[in-house]
Structures are given as structure tokens and as C-alpha cells.
C-alpha positions in Angstrom: 143.4 110.9 50.0 139.9 113.2 49.8 138.9 115.4 52.8 137.0 113.6 54.4 133.3 115.4 54.5 134.2 115.3 50.5 134.5 111.3 50.6 130.9 110.6 52.2 129.2 112.8 49.2 131.3 111.3 46.2 130.0 107.7 47.7 127.2 108.7 47.8 126.6 110.2 44.0 127.9 106.6 42.4 125.6 104.9 45.0 122.6 107.6 43.5 124.3 106.7 39.9 124.9 102.9 40.0 121.3 103.1 40.8 121.4 102.0 44.0 119.4 103.9 47.0 121.6 105.0 50.5 120.9 102.7 53.1 117.7 103.4 55.6 118.5 103.8 59.2 115.5 101.6 61.6 114.3 104.2 62.6 113.3 105.6 58.6 112.5 102.2 58.2 109.9 102.7 61.7 109.1 106.6 60.6 107.6 104.9 57.5 105.0 102.6 58.7 101.0 103.3 58.8 98.9 101.9 61.6 98.7 98.3 59.5 102.8 97.3 59.8 103.0 98.3 63.3 99.9 96.2 63.8 101.7 93.4 61.9 105.0 93.6 63.4 103.9 93.4 66.6 101.4 90.3 65.5 104.9 88.9 64.6 106.3 89.3 67.8 103.9 87.2 69.4 102.2 90.1 70.7 98.6 90.3 68.9 96.5 91.7 72.4 99.3 95.0 72.1 98.4 95.0 68.4 94.8 95.1 68.4 95.7 98.3 71.0 97.6 100.3 69.0 95.7 99.0 65.8 92.5 100.7 67.6 94.3 103.7 68.7 95.8 104.0 65.6 99.2 104.0 66.4 101.6 104.2 63.4 105.4 104.2 62.8 106.3 108.0 64.3 103.8 107.4 67.1 106.0 104.3 67.8 109.3 106.0 67.3 107.7 108.9 69.6 107.1 107.2 73.0 110.5 108.2 74.9 109.4 105.2 77.6 107.4 101.8 78.1 106.2 104.5 81.1 104.5 106.9 77.7 103.0 103.1 76.1 101.6 102.4 79.7 99.8 105.5 80.4 99.2 107.0 76.8 97.8 103.9 75.5 96.6 101.8 78.6 98.6 99.1 78.3 99.8 97.0 81.0 103.5 97.1 82.2 104.7 94.5 80.9 103.2 94.8 77.6 104.8 97.7 77.1 107.9 96.7 79.0 107.7 94.1 76.1 107.2 96.8 73.1 109.6 99.0 74.3 112.5 95.7 74.7 110.8 94.5 70.7 111.2 98.8 70.0 114.8 98.8 71.1 115.9 95.3 69.5 114.9 96.4 65.7 116.2 100.0 65.9 119.4 98.8 66.5 119.4 96.5 64.1 118.2 93.1 65.0 117.2 90.7 62.8 114.5 89.5 64.5 112.7 91.9 65.8 
């Protein structure tokens, strides 16, 4: 068998040769979102009011990932504690791979 460090490289090169992109993490996906993508993500979760705040403040996917807690969302965006906890939970579910988030 191949050494463990070589096997993933061989698998990755096979994916590239076959035209398959390697799987991206949910954080990688979110990091590419623009302001409109973040707003739509929140709107899809019935958080239209919160989406409007994020859009007005220009929050993109990298910004969502940069928040360290619900409290930081409350402080930085002046969200209610309830709204911030809701976004934080939705963010955590998305990053964990929950398809409904």
C-alpha cells in the first residue's frame, strides 16, 4: 500500500484528471458568499429582518465566518440577542453540513 501521505495526493490528482473538483468545506463555500448571498441565506431561514441588517451593513460570507460568538454579532451589528443566537445556530448548522441550513 501507498504511504498515507501520498494516497490523498494520488486521489486528488485522479479527481483533477477526471474533471472532478475536490469537495469543498462548508466554510470554504461560505467564504465565497457576497452580501446578497448572505442575505438570501438568512431570508431562506425566515430571518428577513436580520437579512436586511446584514445587507445594510455589507456583511459577506467571510464576515459571517469571522464572528466569534452570538454576542459579537450583537455588539457589531446591534442585533437583538435572540436574533444573534438564531443566526449563530444557523451558521453552526451550515458549517456542520446540515442540508437544511
